[in-house]
VMD Tcl script that draws the C-alpha trace (Angstrom):
set ca {
  {-0.12 0.20 -0.36}
  {1.62 3.55 -1.00}
  {0.91 6.37 1.12}
  {-0.62 9.37 -0.92}
  {2.49 12.26 -2.15}
  {1.38 14.57 0.19}
  {1.21 12.42 2.88}
  {4.41 11.17 2.36}
  {5.80 14.26 2.57}
  {4.34 15.39 5.84}
  {5.57 11.86 7.68}
  {8.73 11.91 6.10}
  {9.57 15.79 7.55}
  {8.10 15.14 10.73}
  {10.05 11.93 10.83}
  {13.19 13.19 9.71}
  {12.93 15.95 12.06}
  {12.48 13.77 14.95}
  {15.84 12.09 14.17}
  {17.69 15.21 14.28}
  {16.09 16.59 17.39}
  {16.60 13.53 19.52}
  {20.10 12.75 18.63}
  {21.18 16.15 18.63}
  {19.64 16.94 22.17}
  {20.68 13.81 23.39}
  {24.38 14.72 22.33}
  {24.20 17.53 23.63}
  {23.07 16.35 27.19}
  {25.53 13.52 26.85}
  {28.86 16.75 25.86}
  {27.11 18.73 28.89}
  {27.82 15.78 31.41}
  {30.80 14.32 30.29}
  {32.91 18.22 29.81}
  {31.58 19.51 33.34}
  {33.08 17.99 36.30}
  {30.24 18.99 38.74}
  {27.70 16.70 36.99}
  {30.00 14.02 36.76}
  {28.36 12.35 40.08}
  {27.29 8.73 40.62}
  {23.50 9.80 40.91}
  {24.17 11.07 37.33}
  {25.48 7.82 35.67}
  {22.47 6.53 35.21}
  {20.79 9.76 33.83}
  {23.90 10.25 31.37}
  {22.77 6.30 30.35}
  {19.19 7.18 29.71}
  {20.36 9.74 26.98}
  {23.10 7.28 25.02}
  {19.85 5.03 24.72}
  {17.64 7.77 23.83}
  {20.08 9.56 21.19}
  {20.70 5.37 19.62}
  {16.34 5.44 19.72}
  {16.67 8.81 17.31}
  {19.72 7.39 15.17}
  {18.90 3.84 14.92}
  {14.55 3.29 16.14}
  {13.47 6.59 14.38}
  {15.88 6.12 11.08}
  {14.37 2.42 10.49}
  {10.56 3.85 10.56}
  {12.15 6.64 8.16}
  {13.27 3.73 5.62}
  {10.05 1.92 6.03}
  {7.95 5.28 4.90}
  {10.36 5.69 2.37}
  {9.20 2.44 1.19}
  {5.79 3.01 1.36}
  {5.98 5.72 -0.55}
  {7.64 4.39 -2.91}
  {10.71 6.84 -2.77}
  {13.10 3.82 -2.85}
  {13.02 0.03 -3.36}
  {14.93 -2.55 -1.41}
  {15.54 -5.96 -2.70}
  {14.48 -9.36 -1.43}
  {18.27 -10.23 -0.73}
  {18.87 -8.49 1.92}
  {16.44 -9.84 4.52}
  {19.34 -10.40 6.92}
  {19.71 -6.44 6.68}
  {16.12 -5.89 7.76}
  {16.23 -8.48 10.38}
  {19.07 -6.48 11.80}
  {17.32 -3.05 11.57}
  {14.14 -4.56 13.44}
  {16.19 -5.67 16.07}
  {17.74 -2.15 16.71}
  {14.29 -0.78 16.05}
  {13.23 -2.36 19.72}
  {16.66 -2.99 21.79}
  {17.41 1.03 22.19}
  {13.38 1.55 23.06}
  {13.33 -1.33 25.92}
  {16.76 -0.43 26.95}
  {15.24 3.68 27.40}
  {11.95 2.00 29.62}
  {14.32 -0.61 31.64}
  {16.57 2.48 32.51}
  {13.56 4.79 33.59}
  {12.77 1.35 36.08}
  {16.58 1.31 37.07}
  {16.44 5.44 37.96}
  {13.21 4.71 39.90}
  {14.80 1.80 42.17}
  {17.95 3.72 42.66}
  {15.80 7.23 43.88}
  {14.14 5.03 46.36}
  {17.29 3.62 47.56}
  {18.64 7.40 47.75}
  {15.58 7.97 49.73}
  {15.35 5.40 52.47}
  {18.75 4.91 52.51}
  {21.26 7.24 52.19}
  {23.62 6.71 53.55}
  {24.59 3.68 52.24}
  {23.30 5.32 49.21}
  {26.32 7.74 49.03}
  {29.25 4.85 49.38}
  {27.80 3.19 46.37}
  {31.00 2.03 43.94}
  {31.54 3.27 40.40}
  {31.75 -0.21 39.89}
  {28.18 -1.15 40.82}
  {26.74 1.69 38.91}
  {28.79 0.23 35.86}
  {27.06 -3.43 36.50}
  {23.55 -2.09 37.05}
  {24.22 -0.31 33.67}
  {25.38 -3.42 32.09}
  {22.70 -5.57 32.92}
  {20.08 -3.52 32.07}
  {21.67 -3.58 28.51}
  {21.98 -6.79 28.78}
  {18.12 -7.35 29.95}
  {17.70 -4.86 27.12}
  {19.38 -7.29 24.64}
  {17.95 -10.37 25.87}
  {14.52 -9.93 26.12}
  {14.73 -7.64 22.48}
  {16.25 -11.34 21.38}
  {13.79 -13.50 22.10}
  {11.20 -11.16 21.19}
  {12.20 -11.15 17.63}
  {12.04 -14.99 17.41}
  {8.67 -15.19 18.97}
  {7.19 -12.18 16.08}
  {8.55 -14.67 13.69}
  {6.12 -17.60 14.83}
  {3.73 -16.65 17.16}
  {2.73 -12.62 17.20}
  {0.46 -13.31 19.99}
  {3.06 -14.68 22.25}
  {5.29 -11.55 21.04}
  {2.23 -9.35 22.01}
  {2.13 -10.95 25.40}
  {5.83 -11.29 26.38}
  {6.31 -7.18 25.21}
  {3.25 -5.97 27.52}
  {4.07 -8.34 30.46}
  {7.83 -6.15 30.55}
  {5.71 -3.18 30.19}
  {3.77 -3.98 32.63}
  {6.07 -5.10 35.12}
  {8.79 -1.51 34.60}
  {5.83 0.31 35.00}
  {4.65 -1.33 38.22}
  {8.03 -0.74 39.67}
  {8.24 2.98 38.31}
  {5.03 3.56 40.05}
  {5.88 1.79 43.41}
  {9.24 3.41 43.56}
  {7.73 6.68 43.14}
  {4.62 6.19 45.58}
  {6.86 4.87 48.14}
  {9.59 7.86 47.98}
  {6.18 10.28 47.93}
  {5.11 8.61 51.37}
  {8.54 9.17 52.79}
  {9.05 12.88 51.86}
  {5.30 13.88 53.06}
  {5.63 11.53 55.96}
  {8.68 10.39 57.17}
  {10.53 11.59 59.77}
  {13.07 14.82 58.99}
  {16.56 14.26 59.25}
  {18.93 16.79 60.20}
  {21.09 16.97 56.30}
  {18.64 19.36 55.61}
  {20.62 20.64 52.45}
  {21.79 17.18 50.82}
  {18.30 15.60 51.12}
  {16.73 18.97 49.74}
  {19.33 18.42 46.83}
  {18.47 15.01 46.53}
  {14.27 15.22 46.73}
  {14.89 18.50 44.53}
  {16.50 15.74 41.55}
  {13.95 13.12 42.34}
  {11.45 15.31 41.55}
  {13.22 16.14 37.96}
  {13.25 12.58 37.43}
  {9.68 11.93 38.34}
  {8.85 14.18 35.70}
  {11.00 13.12 33.25}
  {9.62 9.26 33.84}
  {5.82 10.45 33.71}
  {6.24 12.90 30.49}
  {7.99 9.95 28.76}
  {5.33 7.29 30.10}
  {2.35 9.67 28.84}
  {4.11 9.77 25.38}
  {4.73 6.52 25.18}
  {1.11 5.77 26.51}
  {-0.63 5.76 23.34}
  {1.79 3.35 20.90}
  {0.78 0.69 23.82}
  {-2.85 1.44 23.69}
  {-2.73 0.71 20.14}
  {-0.99 -2.17 19.88}
  {-3.22 -3.82 22.34}
  {-6.26 -2.96 20.42}
  {-4.16 -4.45 17.21}
  {-3.58 -7.82 18.83}
  {-7.12 -7.59 21.02}
  {-9.58 -6.23 19.19}
  {-10.87 -5.80 15.55}
  {-11.58 -1.28 16.09}
  {-7.81 -1.21 13.91}
  {-8.31 -4.08 11.48}
  {-11.66 -2.74 10.78}
  {-10.56 0.71 9.37}
  {-8.88 1.02 6.05}
  {-5.55 -0.04 5.34}
  {-4.66 3.57 5.05}
  {-5.96 4.90 8.08}
  {-4.71 2.39 9.43}
  {-1.02 2.52 8.72}
  {-1.42 6.77 9.41}
  {-2.56 6.05 13.07}
  {0.83 3.87 13.02}
  {3.04 6.50 12.27}
  {1.26 9.21 14.24}
  {1.66 6.68 17.65}
  {5.07 6.02 16.62}
  {6.04 9.84 16.52}
  {4.75 10.52 19.72}
  {6.01 7.03 20.96}
  {9.79 8.09 20.11}
  {8.93 11.95 21.43}
  {9.51 10.57 24.75}
  {13.31 10.10 23.70}
  {13.48 14.32 22.82}
  {11.85 15.89 26.26}
  {14.64 14.89 28.46}
  {17.26 17.06 27.95}
  {14.50 20.14 27.39}
  {13.56 18.82 31.40}
  {16.91 18.99 32.45}
  {17.83 22.43 31.68}
  {14.70 23.54 32.87}
  {14.37 21.79 36.30}
  {18.30 21.49 36.95}
  {20.30 24.66 37.65}
  {23.77 22.81 37.26}
  {22.68 21.04 33.74}
  {21.87 24.82 32.76}
  {24.45 26.46 33.66}
  {26.74 24.09 32.08}
  {25.01 24.11 29.01}
  {25.71 27.80 29.04}
  {29.48 27.63 29.43}
  {29.68 25.10 26.85}
  {27.97 27.41 24.30}
  {29.96 30.20 25.45}
  {33.40 28.20 24.85}
  {32.23 27.20 21.42}
  {31.81 30.59 20.97}
  {34.79 31.65 22.17}
  {36.62 28.66 19.54}
  {35.40 29.65 16.71}
  {36.39 33.27 17.23}
  {38.84 34.26 14.42}
  {42.03 34.67 14.99}
  {42.42 38.59 13.11}
  {40.00 39.92 15.70}
  {42.09 41.63 18.18}
  {40.64 40.62 21.23}
  {40.77 36.71 20.25}
  {44.34 35.53 22.05}
  {43.56 37.91 25.10}
  {40.01 35.67 25.63}
  {42.02 32.21 24.67}
  {44.83 33.50 27.80}
  {42.35 33.92 30.03}
  {40.62 30.78 29.50}
  {44.06 29.14 29.91}
}
mol new
graphics top color blue
foreach p $ca { graphics top sphere $p radius 0.5 }
foreach p [lrange $ca 0 end-1] q [lrange $ca 1 end] { graphics top cylinder $p $q radius 0.2 }
display resetview
């Protein structure tokens, strides 16, 4: 089935813009965290890992959707001999969104541990964070490989496993943040008010990040549920069905571009580091022919 040319142009522009914004925003986020020493804390490792997963979502997952849409719009053709290549692309399409969602669940557990066990949380080693990040990626790779194998045989099993994983992540996130809310509002105040206030602000920011991501992720999940469990979507025309699917996918992948915006608006340290990075780049591109260019560079050193 082919889309009308006007609809093809609109969807391709939307997908292409989404690819650029997701990759650019998350790359800048990674750069800010890596360049600024104040942000290179253990509590920020999971945020950095989430930015990496989201950037790869834009680079591979949305790009696959873009290529698939180009085929439907008859812009480019694909030979049947590269079936293995498409299997790899489908695998990449799935693994990074799963990694992003699993990392949101890990972040919620880490924030709950920071709230209920603040002293033990401060002595968690960098190696432990590395092991947690490696485990989340191993889970994503294993689950994606299993899902891809079941999709070729039984789509019902694929839908059941995928939604079970989503439900588990949602349950973990909900329990973690509800427990944090109960602890914050009903717990006994501690003497270390400054440290507690800083952790609460970070927890609130990450809760907002998680909530916005889940809200953007919800329409695609609902559409998938309706497609596999009811005849509501299958009764639509092929054009309407594919159009709804692409709109849900655009909204679904938008959860990977809102995080840097929320960091910039909610985290003063991140915002200050971003402004400083932009100013440094302005200094680097200043031409040497200017009279004060050497003075500026000397002051930086």
